[in-house]
C-alpha positions in Angstrom: 136.4 114.1 103.5 136.7 113.3 100.1 135.8 109.4 99.4 137.1 107.1 97.1 135.5 104.3 95.1 137.4 101.6 97.0 135.8 98.9 98.9 137.9 98.0 102.0 137.9 94.5 103.2 139.6 93.3 106.6 141.8 90.1 106.0 143.0 88.1 108.9 143.5 84.7 107.2 140.2 83.5 108.8 137.3 81.6 106.8 134.9 84.4 107.4 137.2 87.1 106.3 137.7 85.1 102.9 133.8 85.0 102.8 134.1 88.8 103.1 136.5 89.1 100.5 134.6 87.1 98.3 131.3 89.1 98.8 133.2 92.3 98.2 134.6 90.8 94.9 131.3 90.0 93.8 129.9 93.3 94.5 133.1 94.9 92.8 132.3 92.9 89.9 128.7 94.4 89.6 129.9 98.0 90.2 133.5 98.1 88.7 134.8 99.2 92.1 138.4 98.7 93.3 139.0 96.6 96.3 141.5 97.6 99.1 142.3 94.3 100.8 143.9 95.2 104.4 145.6 93.0 106.7 146.9 94.5 110.2 150.2 93.3 111.3 150.4 94.9 114.7 151.8 93.1 117.7 149.0 90.9 119.3 146.8 91.6 116.3 148.3 89.9 113.3 147.0 86.4 112.3 149.1 83.7 114.0 149.9 82.3 110.6 152.2 85.3 110.0 154.5 84.6 112.6 154.3 80.7 111.6 155.7 81.4 108.2 158.1 84.3 109.1 161.4 83.3 109.5 162.2 85.7 112.4 160.6 88.2 114.3 162.5 91.0 112.4 160.5 93.9 111.0 161.2 93.1 107.5 160.5 89.3 107.7 157.2 89.8 109.5 156.3 92.5 106.6 157.0 90.0 104.1 155.2 87.3 105.6 152.1 89.3 106.2 152.1 90.4 102.6 152.4 86.7 101.6 149.4 85.7 103.9 147.3 88.5 102.3 148.4 87.8 98.8 147.2 84.1 99.4 144.0 85.0 100.9 143.2 87.3 97.7 144.1 84.6 95.4 141.9 82.1 97.0 139.0 84.5 96.9 139.2 85.1 93.2 139.2 81.5 92.0 135.8 82.3 90.2 137.7 84.2 87.7 136.2 87.7 88.4 138.1 90.5 86.8 138.3 92.9 90.0 141.1 95.1 90.8 142.4 94.4 94.1 145.0 96.5 95.8 146.6 94.6 98.8 148.0 96.7 102.1 149.5 95.6 105.1 149.2 98.1 108.1 151.2 98.2 111.1 148.2 98.5 113.6 145.7 96.8 115.7 143.0 95.2 113.2 140.1 97.4 114.6 142.1 100.7 114.4 143.5 99.8 111.0 140.2 99.0 109.4 138.3 102.1 111.0 141.1 104.2 109.7 141.4 102.6 106.3 137.6 103.1 105.6 137.5 106.7 106.3 137.6 107.6 102.7 136.1 104.3 101.3 132.6 103.5 99.7 132.1 100.6 102.3 134.1 98.4 104.7 133.3 94.7 104.6 134.3 92.3 107.2 133.9 88.6 108.3 131.5 88.0 111.3 134.4 86.3 113.3 137.9 86.3 113.2 140.8 84.0 114.2 141.0 85.3 117.6 137.2 84.6 118.4 136.2 82.5 121.3 133.8 79.7 119.9 130.9 80.9 122.2 130.9 84.3 120.2 128.7 85.0 117.5 130.7 88.1 116.3 134.2 89.1 117.0 135.1 92.2 118.7 137.0 93.6 115.6 133.7 93.2 113.7 131.6 94.8 116.5 133.8 97.8 116.9 133.8 98.4 112.9 130.0 98.2 113.0 130.0 100.7 115.8 132.5 103.3 114.6 133.2 103.0 110.8 131.9 106.3 109.1 130.8 104.4 106.1 128.3 101.5 105.5 129.8 98.3 107.2 129.0 94.8 105.6 129.3 91.8 107.9 129.6 88.4 106.2 129.5 85.1 107.6 129.5 81.5 106.3 130.1 80.2 102.8 129.7 82.1 99.6 126.0 82.4 98.6 124.6 80.8 95.4 125.4 82.5 92.1 123.3 83.7 90.6 121.5 84.7 93.8 117.9 85.8 93.3 116.9 86.3 96.8 115.6 89.6 97.8 117.6 92.5 99.7 115.8 93.0 102.9 115.8 96.3 104.8 114.1 97.1 108.1 112.5 100.5 108.4 110.9 102.4 111.7 110.5 105.7 110.4 113.7 107.1 111.7 116.1 109.0 109.6 118.7 106.2 110.1 116.3 103.6 108.7 115.5 105.8 105.7 119.1 105.9 104.8 119.3 102.2 105.2 116.2 102.0 102.7 117.7 104.3 100.2 121.1 102.2 100.3 119.4 98.9 100.2 117.4 100.2 97.1 120.7 100.6 95.0 121.9 97.1 96.2 118.7 95.6 95.1 118.9 97.3 91.8 122.5 96.2 91.0 121.8 92.8 91.7 118.3 93.0 90.0 116.5 91.4 92.7 113.4 92.3 94.7 113.7 95.2 97.6 111.8 93.9 100.6 111.0 96.4 103.0 110.0 95.4 106.4 108.5 97.0 109.4 108.3 95.0 112.7 105.4 95.7 115.2 104.1 94.3 118.4 100.5 93.9 119.2 100.9 95.7 122.8 101.5 99.4 123.0 105.1 100.2 123.6 106.2 102.1 126.9 107.6 104.8 125.1 104.9 106.6 122.7 107.6 108.1 120.6 108.0 104.6 118.9 104.5 105.2 117.3 105.7 108.2 114.9 102.2 107.6 113.2 100.3 109.0 116.0 99.6 112.4 117.4 101.5 111.9 120.7 99.5 114.8 122.4 96.3 112.7 122.1 98.2 109.7 123.1 95.6 107.2 125.2 97.2 103.9 126.3 93.8 102.4 127.1 92.8 103.1 123.5 95.4 101.1 121.8 94.1 97.7 120.7 95.7 95.4 118.1 94.0 96.6 115.0 94.8 100.4 115.9 98.5 99.2 116.4 98.6 97.3 113.2 97.2 100.3 111.3 99.7 102.4 112.8 102.5 99.9 111.5 101.2 100.1 108.0 101.0 103.9 108.1 104.7 103.9 109.4 105.6 101.5 106.6 103.9 103.5 104.0 105.3 106.7 105.0 108.9 105.2 105.1 108.4 104.0 101.5 107.2 107.4 100.3 109.9 109.3 102.2 112.7 106.8 101.3 112.1 106.0 97.8 110.3 109.1 96.3 112.2 110.7 93.5 115.0 108.0 93.5 116.8 108.4 90.0 120.1 106.7 90.8 121.3 105.3 87.5 122.9 102.3 89.3 119.5 101.0 90.6 117.0 100.9 87.7 113.3 100.0 88.4 112.8 97.2 90.9 110.1 95.4 92.6 109.4 96.7 96.0 107.7 94.4 98.5 106.4 96.1 101.7 105.5 93.5 104.6 104.7 93.9 108.2 106.4 91.5 110.5 104.9 90.6 113.8 107.3 90.9 116.7 110.1 92.8 118.1 112.4 94.6 115.5 115.5 92.6 116.0 113.6 89.0 116.1 111.4 89.9 113.1 114.2 90.9 111.0 116.5 87.8 111.9 113.5 85.6 111.0 112.7 87.5 107.9 116.3 87.4 106.8 116.1 83.6 106.4 115.1 84.1 102.9 117.3 87.1 102.0 120.7 87.6 100.6 121.5 90.8 102.5 119.9 92.6 105.4 120.2 96.3 105.5 119.7 98.3 108.9 120.2 101.9 110.1 123.1 102.2 112.7 120.3 103.6 115.2 116.7 103.4 115.1 114.1 105.5 116.5 114.2 103.6 119.8 118.0 104.3 120.4 119.7 106.4 122.8 121.3 109.3 121.1 124.9 108.6 122.3 125.0 105.0 121.2 127.1 104.4 118.1 125.1 101.3 117.3 121.6 100.4 118.4 120.3 97.4 120.1 118.5 96.1 116.9 121.7 96.6 114.7 123.9 94.8 117.2 121.4 91.9 117.4 121.2 91.5 113.7 124.8 91.7 113.3 125.2 88.9 115.8 122.4 86.6 114.8 121.2 87.1 111.2 121.5 84.3 108.9 122.8 86.3 105.8 125.1 89.2 105.3 124.2 92.3 107.0 124.9 95.9 106.3 124.8 98.7 108.9 124.3 102.1 107.3 124.8 105.6 108.7 
């Protein structure tokens, strides 16, 4: 499918959705991309404020009310005066269906971590989770207030040697270049051998000997995995949008999800592949991706 240069943003009048729109406006300001702000107004899925301000439940009144809610959200998100082209669209559909469909031809999809319909105990909303699982383009999940400007924190990307993580690495390099911040490439490793030898791509699996694996050997394997990912993921990169950047390669002790979440404390954006080496082929979003989308303290990008 031919793609546009649009950044699609999901709007539902929640605070996190407005944070997502501010993030998208800042990104659009760096790239000159257009934003397509989308509010779904299907039954049971539209923001309650639409019904509150609509004079009736008539189709035309609800459409005008939804357009007003969307317009107000866009106006609030652009108080910083960024010169960004924003197209406002209301769609008669469920929020998740609308955003997955709208993003089919887009550059990326940006959503808030939680919407208005969330339960307080939930860390990530069901619409956000489905977008991260099913959207065909990179999905950025934003939570909390707007980051500082300028933001000199690094872009962090997790790699495990899988093709998905290499795609995430290439995408993260572009983001770091646009922001002129360091790219921090992290590989998480455990001091005990995994149950599945396939999680150790640096070794000859035919010669795998569980008894021979001590901590030093595993750390060496982790370093080789990280170095190989850097070589494969960044070799020959000539993207004009990503000039030379400082690359920091780090080994993080611990499980992939926990290690990346902790490392993200000092990052402005965490980038992961939709599925890593340990994922099941039928899964749309791996367990690490799900965990970091749910718990990371910064914006998270899921790349396919």
